[in-house]
TORGU-689662 format. One record per atom (N, C-alpha, C, O): residue number from 1; atom name; x, y, z. Coordinates in nm, 3 decimals, padded with zeros to 5 digits. Each point is the difference from the previous one (the first is absolute). Example, Ala and Ser with C-alpha at 12.3 -4.5 7.8 and 13.67 -1.06 7.14 Angstrom:
<atoms>
ATOM seq atom    east   north      up
ATOM   1    N  01.319 -00.569  00.780
ATOM   1   CA -00.089  00.119  00.000
ATOM   1    C  00.090  00.120  00.000
ATOM   1    O  00.104 -00.002  00.066
ATOM   2    N -00.139  00.107 -00.138
ATOM   2   CA  00.082  00.119  00.006
ATOM   2    C -00.077  00.109  00.073
ATOM   2    O  00.051  00.111  00.017
</atoms>
This chain:
<atoms>
ATOM seq atom    east   north      up
ATOM   1    N  01.064  01.242 -07.594
ATOM   1   CA  00.080 -00.043  00.112
ATOM   1    C  00.088 -00.106 -00.028
ATOM   1    O -00.051 -00.094 -00.062
ATOM   2    N  00.170  00.086  00.092
ATOM   2   CA  00.078 -00.099 -00.029
ATOM   2    C  00.005 -00.096  00.119
ATOM   2    O -00.044  00.036  00.109
ATOM   3    N  00.099 -00.158 -00.127
ATOM   3   CA  00.018 -00.100  00.093
ATOM   3    C  00.056  00.038  00.127
ATOM   3    O -00.038 -00.055  00.104
ATOM   4    N  00.139  00.159 -00.105
ATOM   4   CA  00.056  00.037  00.131
ATOM   4    C -00.090  00.081  00.085
ATOM   4    O  00.000 -00.001  00.123
ATOM   5    N -00.085  00.079 -00.209
ATOM   5   CA -00.101  00.097  00.083
ATOM   5    C -00.107 -00.106  00.066
ATOM   5    O -00.047  00.010  00.113
ATOM   6    N  00.023 -00.099 -00.195
ATOM   6   CA -00.103 -00.089  00.063
ATOM   6    C  00.054 -00.092  00.117
ATOM   6    O -00.074 -00.038  00.091
ATOM   7    N  00.178  00.011 -00.097
ATOM   7   CA  00.076 -00.058  00.103
ATOM   7    C  00.017  00.087  00.124
ATOM   7    O -00.034 -00.037  00.112
ATOM   8    N  00.082  00.143 -00.137
ATOM   8   CA -00.005  00.106  00.113
ATOM   8    C -00.118  00.002  00.072
ATOM   8    O -00.010 -00.018  00.121
ATOM   9    N -00.094  00.045 -00.212
ATOM   9   CA -00.138  00.033  00.064
ATOM   9    C -00.031 -00.122  00.074
ATOM   9    O -00.050  00.014  00.112
ATOM  10    N  00.074 -00.138 -00.157
ATOM  10   CA -00.045 -00.101  00.062
ATOM  10    C  00.084 -00.049  00.140
ATOM  10    O -00.054 -00.075  00.081
ATOM  11    N  00.168  00.118 -00.067
ATOM  11   CA  00.092  00.006  00.111
ATOM  11    C -00.047  00.083  00.120
ATOM  11    O -00.007 -00.034  00.118
ATOM  12    N -00.029  00.171 -00.185
ATOM  12   CA -00.051  00.097  00.092
ATOM  12    C -00.126 -00.037  00.069
ATOM  12    O -00.013  00.017  00.121
ATOM  13    N -00.097 -00.079 -00.213
ATOM  13   CA -00.105 -00.068  00.056
ATOM  13    C  00.025 -00.105  00.123
ATOM  13    O -00.055  00.003  00.110
ATOM  14    N  00.140 -00.083 -00.150
ATOM  14   CA  00.037 -00.117  00.096
ATOM  14    C  00.057  00.057  00.132
ATOM  14    O -00.034 -00.051  00.107
ATOM  15    N  00.127  00.162 -00.113
ATOM  15   CA  00.054  00.050  00.107
ATOM  15    C -00.098  00.071  00.084
ATOM  15    O  00.008 -00.018  00.121
ATOM  16    N -00.100  00.096 -00.168
ATOM  16   CA -00.119  00.053  00.058
ATOM  16    C -00.092 -00.109  00.067
ATOM  16    O -00.040  00.017  00.115
ATOM  17    N  00.006 -00.129 -00.189
ATOM  17   CA -00.063 -00.101  00.061
ATOM  17    C  00.069 -00.067  00.114
ATOM  17    O -00.068 -00.039  00.095
ATOM  18    N  00.202  00.022 -00.096
ATOM  18   CA  00.076 -00.053  00.107
ATOM  18    C -00.027  00.088  00.120
ATOM  18    O -00.047 -00.051  00.101
ATOM  19    N  00.075  00.183 -00.106
ATOM  19   CA -00.025  00.110  00.100
ATOM  19    C -00.125 -00.020  00.054
ATOM  19    O -00.013 -00.015  00.122
ATOM  20    N -00.097  00.011 -00.211
ATOM  20   CA -00.140  00.005  00.062
ATOM  20    C -00.015 -00.128  00.076
ATOM  20    O -00.068  00.007  00.102
ATOM  21    N  00.124 -00.130 -00.136
ATOM  21   CA -00.016 -00.118  00.063
ATOM  21    C  00.074 -00.018  00.140
ATOM  21    O -00.041 -00.065  00.096
ATOM  22    N  00.158  00.137 -00.107
ATOM  22   CA  00.089  00.000  00.122
ATOM  22    C -00.074  00.098  00.102
ATOM  22    O  00.011 -00.031  00.118
ATOM  23    N -00.074  00.127 -00.144
ATOM  23   CA -00.081  00.095  00.086
ATOM  23    C -00.114 -00.066  00.037
ATOM  23    O -00.037  00.023  00.115
ATOM  24    N -00.039 -00.109 -00.188
ATOM  24   CA -00.124 -00.080  00.042
ATOM  24    C  00.053 -00.117  00.097
ATOM  24    O -00.067 -00.044  00.094
ATOM  25    N  00.185  00.002 -00.124
ATOM  25   CA  00.040 -00.110  00.097
ATOM  25    C  00.047  00.074  00.126
ATOM  25    O -00.020 -00.070  00.099
ATOM  26    N  00.071  00.176 -00.073
ATOM  26   CA  00.032  00.053  00.115
ATOM  26    C -00.141  00.030  00.076
ATOM  26    O -00.007 -00.024  00.120
ATOM  27    N -00.099  00.073 -00.187
ATOM  27   CA -00.116  00.038  00.062
ATOM  27    C -00.054 -00.132  00.049
ATOM  27    O -00.038 -00.003  00.117
ATOM  28    N  00.029 -00.098 -00.185
ATOM  28   CA -00.054 -00.128  00.037
ATOM  28    C  00.085 -00.055  00.114
ATOM  28    O -00.056 -00.055  00.096
ATOM  29    N  00.185  00.067 -00.103
ATOM  29   CA  00.078 -00.042  00.116
ATOM  29    C -00.037  00.068  00.136
ATOM  29    O -00.009 -00.058  00.109
ATOM  30    N -00.011  00.193 -00.136
ATOM  30   CA -00.018  00.069  00.141
ATOM  30    C -00.163 -00.040  00.030
ATOM  30    O -00.035 -00.016  00.117
ATOM  31    N -00.046  00.003 -00.209
ATOM  31   CA -00.150 -00.047  00.064
ATOM  31    C  00.006 -00.134  00.050
ATOM  31    O -00.081 -00.031  00.087
ATOM  32    N  00.181 -00.069 -00.137
ATOM  32   CA  00.001 -00.126  00.079
ATOM  32    C  00.065  00.016  00.135
ATOM  32    O -00.040 -00.068  00.094
ATOM  33    N  00.140  00.157 -00.078
ATOM  33   CA  00.055  00.036  00.130
ATOM  33    C -00.108  00.061  00.109
ATOM  33    O -00.002 -00.032  00.119
ATOM  34    N -00.080  00.119 -00.176
ATOM  34   CA -00.095  00.067  00.068
ATOM  34    C -00.108 -00.121  00.049
ATOM  34    O -00.038 -00.013  00.116
ATOM  35    N  00.001 -00.065 -00.219
ATOM  35   CA -00.117 -00.097  00.039
ATOM  35    C  00.082 -00.098  00.106
ATOM  35    O -00.058 -00.020  00.107
ATOM  36    N  00.170 -00.034 -00.124
ATOM  36   CA  00.071 -00.068  00.078
ATOM  36    C -00.007  00.063  00.154
ATOM  36    O -00.030 -00.069  00.098
ATOM  37    N  00.058  00.189 -00.092
ATOM  37   CA -00.019  00.062  00.143
ATOM  37    C -00.122  00.010  00.046
ATOM  37    O -00.017 -00.013  00.121
ATOM  38    N -00.098  00.038 -00.209
ATOM  38   CA -00.113 -00.012  00.047
ATOM  38    C -00.049 -00.123  00.044
ATOM  38    O -00.070 -00.007  00.101
ATOM  39    N  00.105 -00.105 -00.175
ATOM  39   CA -00.032 -00.145  00.057
ATOM  39    C  00.057 -00.024  00.129
ATOM  39    O -00.059 -00.065  00.086
ATOM  40    N  00.197  00.127 -00.070
ATOM  40   CA  00.059 -00.045  00.132
ATOM  40    C -00.065  00.075  00.120
ATOM  40    O  00.003 -00.048  00.113
ATOM  41    N -00.068  00.178 -00.145
ATOM  41   CA -00.071  00.052  00.108
ATOM  41    C -00.129 -00.050  00.026
ATOM  41    O -00.040 -00.006  00.116
ATOM  42    N -00.039 -00.037 -00.224
ATOM  42   CA -00.121 -00.075  00.019
ATOM  42    C  00.040 -00.135  00.089
ATOM  42    O -00.061 -00.027  00.103
ATOM  43    N  00.154 -00.042 -00.148
ATOM  43   CA  00.031 -00.126  00.088
ATOM  43    C  00.029  00.014  00.141
ATOM  43    O -00.038 -00.078  00.087
ATOM  44    N  00.107  00.181 -00.069
ATOM  44   CA  00.041  00.034  00.146
ATOM  44    C -00.120  00.051  00.087
ATOM  44    O -00.003 -00.018  00.122
ATOM  45    N -00.107  00.089 -00.199
ATOM  45   CA -00.103  00.039  00.066
ATOM  45    C -00.096 -00.139  00.031
ATOM  45    O -00.066 -00.010  00.103
ATOM  46    N  00.070 -00.090 -00.206
ATOM  46   CA -00.080 -00.104  00.022
ATOM  46    C  00.063 -00.087  00.113
ATOM  46    O -00.074 -00.060  00.078
ATOM  47    N  00.221  00.053 -00.068
ATOM  47   CA  00.053 -00.073  00.094
ATOM  47    C -00.019  00.060  00.135
ATOM  47    O  00.001 -00.073  00.099
ATOM  48    N -00.020  00.208 -00.089
ATOM  48   CA -00.021  00.044  00.134
ATOM  48    C -00.138 -00.015  00.036
ATOM  48    O -00.027 -00.009  00.119
ATOM  49    N -00.061  00.005 -00.202
ATOM  49   CA -00.151 -00.009  00.035
ATOM  49    C -00.021 -00.161  00.042
ATOM  49    O -00.076 -00.029  00.092
ATOM  50    N  00.142 -00.064 -00.162
ATOM  50   CA  00.001 -00.137  00.030
ATOM  50    C  00.050 -00.016  00.149
ATOM  50    O -00.070 -00.052  00.086
ATOM  51    N  00.200  00.102 -00.062
ATOM  51   CA  00.053 -00.012  00.126
ATOM  51    C -00.102  00.045  00.114
ATOM  51    O -00.027 -00.074  00.095
ATOM  52    N -00.027  00.198 -00.112
ATOM  52   CA -00.105  00.065  00.090
ATOM  52    C -00.113 -00.083  00.015
ATOM  52    O -00.058 -00.010  00.109
ATOM  53    N  00.019 -00.055 -00.218
ATOM  53   CA -00.125 -00.094 -00.006
ATOM  53    C  00.040 -00.126  00.090
ATOM  53    O -00.078 -00.046  00.084
ATOM  54    N  00.208 -00.008 -00.109
ATOM  54   CA  00.038 -00.134  00.073
ATOM  54    C  00.037  00.046  00.161
ATOM  54    O -00.005 -00.086  00.088
ATOM  55    N  00.036  00.204 -00.063
ATOM  55   CA  00.018  00.020  00.133
ATOM  55    C -00.150  00.010  00.072
ATOM  55    O -00.024 -00.055  00.108
ATOM  56    N -00.067  00.129 -00.180
ATOM  56   CA -00.137 -00.004  00.058
ATOM  56    C -00.055 -00.128  00.031
ATOM  56    O -00.062 -00.017  00.105
ATOM  57    N  00.083 -00.082 -00.196
ATOM  57   CA -00.065 -00.142 -00.007
ATOM  57    C  00.055 -00.080  00.106
ATOM  57    O -00.072 -00.077  00.062
ATOM  58    N  00.205  00.091 -00.036
ATOM  58   CA  00.070 -00.104  00.104
ATOM  58    C -00.046  00.042  00.136
ATOM  58    O -00.014  00.115  00.041
ATOM  59    N -00.008 -00.242  00.029
ATOM  59   CA -00.062  00.007  00.132
ATOM  59    C  00.095  00.063  00.095
ATOM  59    O -00.032  00.016  00.118
</atoms>
């Protein structure tokens, strides 16, 4: 294998690794977005419960 074959193989490996990392990054970003929405929903439910409790406790 000459130097150009080795270089070509290394470039192909790096391109494949870049693609894999980009896909992983996209999946992680989607997971972060999903968790942020879930966090918002939980916070909204807690706020609603707190308001309801506060209304019940007021004279």
